[in-house]
LUMVEXSE-491173 format. One record per residue: x, y, z of N, C-alpha, C in turn; residue number from 1; residue in one letter. Coordinates in Angstrom, 2 decimals, padded with zeros to 5 digits, m for minus. Example, Ala and Ser with C-alpha at 12.3 -4.5 7.8 and 13.67 -1.06 7.14 Angstrom:
013.19	m005.69	007.80	012.30	m004.50	007.80	013.20	m003.30	007.80	1	a .
012.85	m002.25	007.08	013.67	m001.06	007.14	012.90	000.03	007.87	2	s .
This chain:
061.71	m006.79	059.12	062.29	m007.99	059.73	061.42	m009.20	059.44	1	x .
060.09	m009.02	059.57	059.16	m010.12	059.32	059.23	m010.55	057.86	2	x .
059.39	m009.52	056.97	059.47	m009.82	055.54	060.72	m010.67	055.24	3	x .
061.83	m010.32	055.86	063.08	m011.06	055.65	062.93	m012.49	056.16	4	x .
062.29	m012.63	057.34	062.09	m013.96	057.91	061.22	m014.81	057.01	5	x .
060.17	m014.18	056.45	059.27	m014.91	055.54	060.03	m015.40	054.31	6	x .
060.87	m014.52	053.76	061.65	m014.89	052.57	062.58	m016.05	052.87	7	x .
063.22	m016.01	054.06	064.13	m017.08	054.44	063.41	m018.41	054.59	8	x .
062.22	m018.36	055.22	061.43	m019.58	055.40	060.98	m020.14	054.06	9	x .
060.55	m019.25	053.15	060.11	m019.68	051.82	061.27	m020.28	051.05	10	x .
062.42	m019.66	051.15	063.60	m020.17	050.44	064.00	m021.54	050.97	11	x .
063.90	m021.71	052.31	064.23	m022.99	052.92	063.27	m024.07	052.45	12	x .
061.99	m023.70	052.32	060.99	m024.67	051.86	061.26	m025.09	050.42	13	x .
061.61	m024.12	049.57	061.92	m024.43	048.17	063.15	m025.31	048.09	14	x .
064.16	m025.00	048.91	065.39	m025.79	048.91	065.13	m027.23	049.32	15	x .
064.29	m027.40	050.35	063.95	m028.74	050.83	063.19	m029.51	049.76	16	x .
062.28	m028.78	049.06	061.51	m029.42	048.01	062.42	m029.89	046.88	17	x .
063.41	m029.06	046.53	064.35	m029.43	045.47	065.18	m030.64	045.87	18	x .
065.54	m030.69	047.17	066.32	m031.82	047.65	065.53	m033.12	047.60	19	x .
064.18	m033.02	047.77	063.33	m034.21	047.75	063.09	m034.72	046.34	20	x .
063.34	m033.90	045.32	063.07	m034.29	043.94	064.11	m035.28	043.45	21	x .
063.64	m036.37	042.88	064.54	m037.38	042.35	064.65	m037.24	040.84	22	x .
065.85	m037.13	040.36	066.06	m037.11	038.92	065.99	m038.53	038.37	23	x .
065.93	m038.64	037.05	065.96	m039.96	036.42	067.26	m040.67	036.76	24	x .
068.36	m039.90	036.81	069.64	m040.47	037.19	069.62	m041.03	038.60	25	x .
068.96	m040.30	039.53	068.83	m040.77	040.91	068.06	m042.10	040.96	26	x .
066.98	m042.17	040.19	066.16	m043.37	040.18	066.92	m044.56	039.59	27	x .
067.70	m044.30	038.54	068.49	m045.38	037.95	069.55	m045.88	038.92	28	x .
070.11	m044.97	039.71	071.10	m045.38	040.72	070.44	m046.25	041.78	29	x .
069.23	m045.89	042.20	068.50	m046.71	043.16	068.20	m048.09	042.57	30	x .
067.86	m048.11	041.29	067.60	m049.39	040.63	068.85	m050.26	040.62	31	x .
069.99	m049.68	040.23	071.24	m050.44	040.19	071.58	m050.99	041.58	32	x .
071.37	m050.17	042.61	071.66	m050.61	043.98	070.72	m051.73	044.41	33	x .
069.44	m051.63	044.02	068.47	m052.66	044.39	068.81	m053.99	043.72	34	x .
069.19	m053.94	042.46	069.57	m055.16	041.74	070.82	m055.77	042.34	35	x .
071.82	m054.91	042.64	073.07	m055.41	043.22	072.82	m056.04	044.59	36	x .
071.94	m055.43	045.38	071.61	m055.97	046.71	070.91	m057.32	046.58	37	x .
069.98	m057.42	045.64	069.27	m058.69	045.45	070.23	m059.79	045.02	38	x .
071.14	m059.47	044.12	072.13	m060.44	043.66	073.01	m060.90	044.82	39	x .
073.43	m059.94	045.66	074.28	m060.28	046.80	073.51	m061.09	047.84	40	x .
072.31	m060.63	048.20	071.51	m061.31	049.22	071.10	m062.71	048.79	41	x .
070.94	m062.92	047.47	070.50	m064.21	046.95	071.67	m065.11	046.58	42	x .
072.89	m064.63	046.81	074.11	m065.40	046.49	074.12	m065.85	045.03	43	x .
073.74	m064.94	044.14	073.70	m065.23	042.72	075.10	m065.09	042.13	44	x .
075.47	m066.05	041.30	076.73	m065.99	040.55	076.40	m065.54	039.13	45	x .
076.87	m064.35	038.75	076.58	m063.81	037.43	077.65	m064.29	036.44	46	x .
077.19	m064.85	035.33	078.11	m065.28	034.28	077.88	m064.46	033.01	47	x .
078.89	m064.42	032.16	078.81	m063.67	030.91	078.06	m064.47	029.85	48	x .
077.67	m063.80	028.77	077.04	m064.50	027.66	078.01	m065.48	027.03	49	x .
079.28	m065.13	026.97	080.27	m066.05	026.41	080.33	m067.35	027.20	50	x .
080.36	m067.24	028.53	080.38	m068.45	029.35	079.08	m069.22	029.21	51	x .
077.97	m068.52	029.16	076.66	m069.13	028.97	076.64	m069.96	027.69	52	x .
077.19	m069.41	026.62	077.22	m070.13	025.34	078.18	m071.31	025.40	53	x .
079.31	m071.14	026.09	080.27	m072.25	026.22	079.66	m073.40	027.00	54	x .
078.73	m073.10	027.90	078.08	m074.12	028.72	076.87	m074.73	028.01	55	x .
076.71	m074.42	026.72	075.58	m074.98	025.99	074.29	m074.24	026.28	56	x .
074.41	m072.94	026.59	073.27	m072.07	026.91	072.46	m072.63	028.08	57	x .
073.20	m072.98	029.13	072.59	m073.44	030.37	073.16	m072.63	031.53	58	x .
072.46	m072.64	032.65	072.95	m072.02	033.88	073.00	m073.09	034.97	59	x .
074.08	m073.11	035.70	074.31	m074.13	036.73	073.51	m073.78	037.99	60	x .
072.47	m074.57	038.26	071.63	m074.30	039.42	072.37	m074.53	040.73	61	x .
073.30	m075.47	040.73	074.06	m075.75	041.95	074.88	m074.53	042.38	62	x .
075.30	m073.75	041.39	076.07	m072.53	041.68	075.18	m071.29	041.69	63	x .
073.89	m071.48	041.46	072.93	m070.37	041.40	073.35	m069.34	040.36	64	x .
073.67	m069.85	039.17	074.15	m068.98	038.10	072.99	m068.26	037.38	65	x .
073.26	m067.02	037.04	072.39	m066.22	036.16	073.29	m065.65	035.07	66	x .
072.83	m065.68	033.83	073.56	m065.02	032.77	073.03	m063.59	032.63	67	x .
073.94	m062.65	032.45	073.53	m061.27	032.20	073.69	m060.97	030.72	68	x .
072.61	m060.46	030.11	072.64	m060.08	028.71	072.99	m058.59	028.62	69	x .
074.13	m058.31	028.04	074.62	m056.93	028.01	073.72	m056.01	027.20	70	x .
073.08	m056.53	026.17	072.27	m055.71	025.29	071.07	m055.09	025.99	71	x .
070.46	m055.83	026.91	069.22	m055.35	027.55	069.29	m055.28	029.07	72	x .
070.36	m055.81	029.68	070.50	m055.74	031.13	069.71	m056.78	031.90	73	x .
069.05	m057.70	031.19	068.27	m058.76	031.84	069.21	m059.85	032.35	74	x .
068.91	m060.36	033.56	069.61	m061.51	034.12	068.65	m062.71	034.04	75	x .
069.16	m063.87	033.61	068.29	m065.03	033.45	068.92	m066.29	034.02	76	x .
068.10	m067.05	034.73	068.46	m068.39	035.17	067.47	m069.37	034.56	77	x .
067.97	m070.39	033.88	067.10	m071.44	033.35	066.98	m072.53	034.42	78	x .
065.82	m072.63	035.01	065.58	m073.62	036.05	065.26	m074.98	035.42	79	x .
064.40	m074.95	034.39	064.07	m076.16	033.64	064.02	m075.83	032.15	80	x .
064.67	m076.65	031.35	064.69	m076.43	029.91	063.31	m076.65	029.29	81	x .
062.54	m077.55	029.89	061.20	m077.82	029.39	061.17	m078.89	028.32	82	x .
059.98	m079.39	028.06	059.79	m080.44	027.06	059.39	m079.83	025.72	83	x .
059.31	m080.68	024.72	058.92	m080.19	023.41	060.04	m079.45	022.72	84	x .
059.69	m078.41	021.98	060.66	m077.66	021.20	060.54	m076.16	021.46	85	x .
061.53	m075.42	021.01	061.47	m073.96	021.05	060.50	m073.46	020.00	86	x .
060.06	m072.23	020.15	059.28	m071.60	019.09	060.13	m071.51	017.83	87	x .
059.55	m071.87	016.70	060.28	m071.88	015.45	060.07	m070.59	014.66	88	x .
061.01	m070.28	013.80	060.90	m069.10	012.95	059.61	m069.18	012.13	89	x .
058.81	m068.12	012.19	057.55	m068.08	011.47	056.37	m068.67	012.22	90	x .
056.62	m069.21	013.40	055.55	m069.84	014.17	054.76	m068.83	014.99	91	x .
053.48	m069.07	015.12	052.59	m068.25	015.94	051.76	m069.18	016.81	92	x .
051.73	m068.93	018.11	050.99	m069.83	019.01	050.58	m069.07	020.26	93	x .
049.93	m069.79	021.17	049.56	m069.23	022.47	050.31	m069.97	023.56	94	x .
050.78	m069.22	024.55	051.47	m069.81	025.68	050.71	m069.55	026.96	95	x .
050.74	m070.55	027.83	050.20	m070.43	029.19	051.36	m070.05	030.10	96	x .
051.20	m068.99	030.85	052.28	m068.48	031.71	051.80	m068.39	033.16	97	x .
052.57	m068.99	034.04	052.35	m068.80	035.48	053.61	m068.15	036.03	98	x .
053.41	m067.22	036.98	054.56	m066.42	037.40	054.33	m065.81	038.78	99	x .
055.41	m065.34	039.36	055.36	m064.43	040.51	056.20	m063.22	040.16	100	x .
055.76	m062.06	040.62	056.45	m060.79	040.33	056.85	m060.14	041.65	101	x .
058.14	m059.79	041.74	058.71	m059.28	042.98	059.35	m057.92	042.72	102	x .
058.86	m056.90	043.42	059.38	m055.54	043.29	060.67	m055.42	044.08	103	x .
061.79	m055.19	043.41	063.09	m055.17	044.08	063.30	m053.89	044.89	104	x .
062.62	m052.81	044.54	062.76	m051.57	045.31	062.01	m051.67	046.64	105	x .
060.82	m052.26	046.60	059.98	m052.35	047.80	060.16	m053.67	048.53	106	x .
060.93	m054.58	047.95	061.23	m055.86	048.59	059.95	m056.62	048.92	107	x .
059.07	m056.73	047.93	057.79	m057.40	048.17	057.24	m058.02	046.90	108	x .
056.47	m059.10	047.06	055.77	m059.71	045.93	054.56	m058.84	045.59	109	x .
054.41	m058.53	044.32	053.31	m057.67	043.90	052.20	m058.43	043.18	110	x .
052.57	m059.42	042.38	051.58	m060.22	041.66	052.00	m061.68	041.69	111	x .
051.01	m062.57	041.58	051.34	m064.00	041.61	050.15	m064.80	041.10	112	x .
050.42	m065.78	040.25	049.35	m066.71	039.85	049.85	m068.15	039.86	113	x .
050.90	m068.40	040.66	051.48	m069.76	040.67	051.62	m070.37	042.04	114	x .
050.97	m069.80	043.05	051.10	m070.34	044.41	049.79	m070.16	045.15	115	x .
049.07	m071.25	045.35	047.74	m071.16	045.96	047.77	m070.80	047.44	116	x .
048.96	m070.78	048.06	049.05	m070.44	049.47	049.14	m068.94	049.69	117	x .
049.30	m068.16	048.63	049.43	m066.72	048.77	048.07	m066.06	048.63	118	x .
047.77	m065.10	049.51	046.43	m064.52	049.53	046.15	m063.68	048.31	119	x .
047.18	m063.19	047.63	046.98	m062.35	046.46	047.08	m063.15	045.16	120	x .
046.99	m064.48	045.29	047.12	m065.32	044.11	045.89	m065.21	043.22	121	x .
046.09	m065.32	041.93	045.02	m065.46	040.96	045.18	m066.84	040.35	122	x .
044.14	m067.66	040.48	044.26	m069.07	040.08	044.47	m069.23	038.58	123	x .
043.84	m068.39	037.77	043.93	m068.54	036.33	045.29	m068.09	035.82	124	x .
045.89	m068.84	034.89	047.17	m068.42	034.32	046.99	m067.28	033.34	125	x .
048.08	m066.65	032.99	048.05	m065.64	031.93	048.21	m066.33	030.58	126	x .
047.49	m065.85	029.58	047.57	m066.39	028.23	048.21	m065.34	027.33	127	x .
049.27	m065.76	026.65	050.03	m064.86	025.79	049.99	m065.39	024.36	128	x .
049.69	m064.51	023.43	049.81	m064.87	022.02	051.17	m064.39	021.54	129	x .
051.91	m065.25	020.86	053.28	m064.91	020.51	053.63	m065.43	019.12	130	x .
054.46	m064.68	018.44	054.96	m065.12	017.14	056.45	m064.85	017.07	131	x .
057.14	m065.65	016.24	058.59	m065.49	016.08	058.92	m065.23	014.62	132	x .
059.75	m064.21	014.41	060.28	m063.91	013.08	061.78	m063.79	013.21	133	x .
062.50	m064.78	012.72	063.94	m064.80	012.92	064.26	m064.95	014.40	134	x .
065.03	m064.00	014.92	065.36	m064.01	016.34	064.48	m063.06	017.15	135	x .
063.48	m062.47	016.51	062.61	m061.50	017.18	061.26	m062.13	017.54	136	x .
060.75	m061.72	018.70	059.46	m062.21	019.18	058.49	m061.04	019.34	137	x .
057.24	m061.27	018.96	056.16	m060.29	019.16	055.08	m060.98	019.97	138	x .
054.63	m060.32	021.05	053.67	m060.99	021.93	052.68	m060.00	022.53	139	x .
051.53	m060.52	022.92	050.53	m059.71	023.62	049.74	m060.61	024.55	140	x .
049.35	m060.06	025.71	048.51	m060.80	026.64	047.08	m060.80	026.14	141	x .
046.44	m061.96	026.21	045.02	m062.08	025.86	044.14	m062.06	027.09	142	x .
044.67	m062.56	028.20	043.92	m062.59	029.46	044.89	m062.85	030.60	143	x .
044.40	m062.64	031.83	045.23	m062.94	032.99	045.48	m061.74	033.87	144	x .
046.27	m061.97	034.92	046.50	m060.95	035.94	047.35	m059.78	035.42	145	x .
048.35	m060.04	034.59	049.14	m058.95	034.04	048.27	m058.04	033.19	146	x .
047.43	m058.65	032.37	046.53	m057.90	031.50	045.55	m057.07	032.32	147	x .
045.04	m057.65	033.40	044.03	m056.97	034.21	044.61	m055.87	035.09	148	x .
045.70	m056.19	035.80	046.26	m055.23	036.76	046.91	m054.04	036.07	149	x .
047.68	m054.31	035.03	048.39	m053.22	034.36	047.63	m052.65	033.18	150	x .
046.44	m053.21	032.93	045.52	m052.68	031.91	046.20	m052.49	030.57	151	x .
046.95	m053.49	030.19	047.67	m053.44	028.92	047.92	m054.85	028.42	152	x .
047.84	m055.01	027.11	048.15	m056.29	026.49	049.65	m056.45	026.23	153	x .
050.41	m055.38	026.44	051.84	m055.41	026.12	052.59	m056.37	027.06	154	x .
053.36	m057.24	026.50	054.19	m058.17	027.26	055.54	m057.52	027.51	155	x .
056.02	m057.50	028.77	057.35	m056.92	029.03	058.41	m057.57	028.14	156	x .
059.29	m056.75	027.58	060.34	m057.27	026.71	061.19	m058.32	027.42	157	x .
061.39	m058.11	028.73	062.21	m059.05	029.50	061.64	m060.45	029.53	158	x .
060.31	m060.57	029.43	059.67	m061.88	029.43	060.01	m062.67	028.17	159	x .
060.35	m061.98	027.09	060.58	m062.65	025.81	062.01	m063.17	025.67	160	x .
062.91	m062.68	026.49	064.31	m063.07	026.40	064.51	m064.58	026.51	161	x .
063.86	m065.28	027.47	064.11	m066.72	027.62	063.64	m067.57	026.45	162	x .
062.73	m067.04	025.64	062.10	m067.87	024.62	063.04	m068.28	023.49	163	x .
064.22	m067.68	023.45	065.24	m068.14	022.51	065.98	m069.36	023.03	164	x .
065.78	m069.68	024.32	066.62	m070.69	024.97	065.85	m071.86	025.58	165	x .
064.55	m071.73	025.80	063.80	m072.80	026.46	062.74	m073.38	025.52	166	x .
062.34	m074.60	025.82	061.27	m075.25	025.07	059.91	m074.85	025.64	167	x .
058.90	m074.92	024.79	057.57	m074.49	025.24	056.51	m075.54	024.90	168	x .
056.84	m076.80	025.12	055.88	m077.86	024.86	054.91	m078.08	026.01	169	x .
054.05	m079.06	025.83	053.12	m079.48	026.90	053.53	m080.87	027.36	170	x .
053.70	m081.06	028.68	054.08	m082.39	029.19	053.08	m083.45	028.76	171	x .
053.61	m084.57	028.25	052.76	m085.68	027.81	052.90	m086.89	028.72	172	x .
053.84	m086.82	029.66	054.05	m087.94	030.59	054.57	m087.39	031.91	173	x .
054.62	m088.25	032.92	055.01	m087.82	034.26	056.45	m087.34	034.34	174	x .
057.29	m087.80	033.43	058.70	m087.41	033.49	059.02	m086.18	032.64	175	x .
058.00	m085.57	032.03	058.19	m084.34	031.26	057.73	m083.13	032.06	176	x .
058.42	m082.02	031.88	058.09	m080.80	032.63	058.05	m079.61	031.69	177	x .
057.25	m078.60	032.05	057.27	m077.35	031.28	058.45	m076.51	031.75	178	x .
058.85	m075.60	030.90	060.04	m074.79	031.17	059.79	m073.79	032.30	179	x .
060.88	m073.47	033.00	060.81	m072.48	034.09	062.09	m071.63	034.05	180	x .
061.90	m070.34	034.22	063.04	m069.42	034.27	062.86	m068.45	035.42	181	x .
063.99	m067.88	035.86	063.97	m066.76	036.80	064.66	m065.59	036.12	182	x .
064.09	m064.41	036.29	064.58	m063.22	035.60	064.71	m062.04	036.55	183	x .
065.76	m061.27	036.37	065.85	m059.93	036.95	065.68	m058.98	035.78	184	x .
064.61	m058.20	035.81	064.25	m057.37	034.67	064.37	m055.89	035.04	185	x .
065.31	m055.17	034.44	065.40	m053.73	034.70	064.21	m052.98	034.12	186	x .
064.03	m051.75	034.55	062.82	m051.01	034.18	062.66	m050.87	032.68	187	x .
063.77	m050.77	031.96	063.71	m050.55	030.51	063.16	m051.76	029.76	188	x .
063.14	m052.93	030.41	062.63	m054.15	029.79	061.34	m054.64	030.45	189	x .
060.76	m053.78	031.30	059.57	m054.17	032.03	058.29	m053.60	031.44	190	x .
057.19	m053.71	032.18	055.91	m053.16	031.75	055.91	m051.64	031.94	191	x .
054.81	m051.01	031.57	054.74	m049.55	031.59	054.93	m048.99	033.00	192	x .
054.41	m049.68	034.02	054.58	m049.21	035.39	056.04	m049.26	035.80	193	x .
056.73	m050.30	035.38	058.16	m050.43	035.69	058.97	m049.35	035.00	194	x .
058.74	m049.16	033.71	059.52	m048.18	032.96	059.19	m046.75	033.38	195	x .
057.93	m046.49	033.69	057.54	m045.14	034.09	058.05	m044.74	035.46	196	x .
058.24	m045.72	036.34	058.67	m045.44	037.71	060.08	m045.94	038.02	197	x .
060.77	m046.45	037.00	062.15	m046.96	037.14	062.21	m048.02	038.25	198	x .
061.43	m049.09	038.06	061.35	m050.17	039.05	061.88	m051.46	038.43	199	x .
062.87	m052.09	039.05	063.31	m053.40	038.60	062.47	m054.49	039.26	200	x .
062.19	m055.55	038.53	061.39	m056.65	039.06	062.14	m057.98	038.90	201	x .
061.86	m058.87	039.84	062.31	m060.26	039.74	061.10	m061.12	039.41	202	x .
061.28	m062.04	038.46	060.19	m062.93	038.06	060.63	m064.39	038.12	203	x .
059.68	m065.24	038.47	059.81	m066.68	038.22	058.64	m067.03	037.32	204	x .
058.93	m067.59	036.13	057.91	m067.79	035.11	057.99	m069.21	034.54	205	x .
056.84	m069.81	034.31	056.78	m071.06	033.56	056.04	m070.81	032.25	206	x .
056.49	m071.52	031.20	055.88	m071.40	029.87	055.47	m072.78	029.38	207	x .
054.29	m072.85	028.78	053.89	m074.06	028.07	052.87	m073.70	027.00	208	x .
052.82	m074.49	025.96	051.85	m074.23	024.89	050.43	m074.47	025.37	209	x .
049.53	m073.68	024.86	048.11	m073.91	025.13	047.67	m075.12	024.31	210	x .
046.78	m075.93	024.87	046.32	m077.12	024.15	045.45	m076.73	022.96	211	x .
């Protein structure tokens, strides 16, 4: 009788353990739900790439529009087009990036270097070296909080999406501004921690050329 009871208890423990295991499909479903909840809670209006192009590759801030790119699943809002010019084909330069990173699964800010009122802020911006070949961008972090915290020079693919659409100059007068975008980045377009743990992130990022 004791042996039977032991077997039943062991089987129950194994069953509970199996129920606690999350498959990749389970994690992707949680990611989709987290993104959908963020879009709903933030009253975001999602537009197609076709509409984005018809609007001159802009997003209407008054309507809180984000364009969704079907190829990679990234959502983008252009807050400021920025001064100067876009990166040109064959060009290689360094960009100064300030950003905040928000974990959509945990509903919390994880990294930030653009707000001095936050206790986890890092004052120094991130420096990215980037080159453009045709419509493709190659980039790596040279320094900064992303490089330090995630111990990798790899730039999330999602960060490179806006660079086809915004300028990356340096303001030369009071009426010029550097570019700013907001992104919802699924795990497949994020850093190694995001892709390894199936975590979607929200970013607000500014770009400008290094002097």
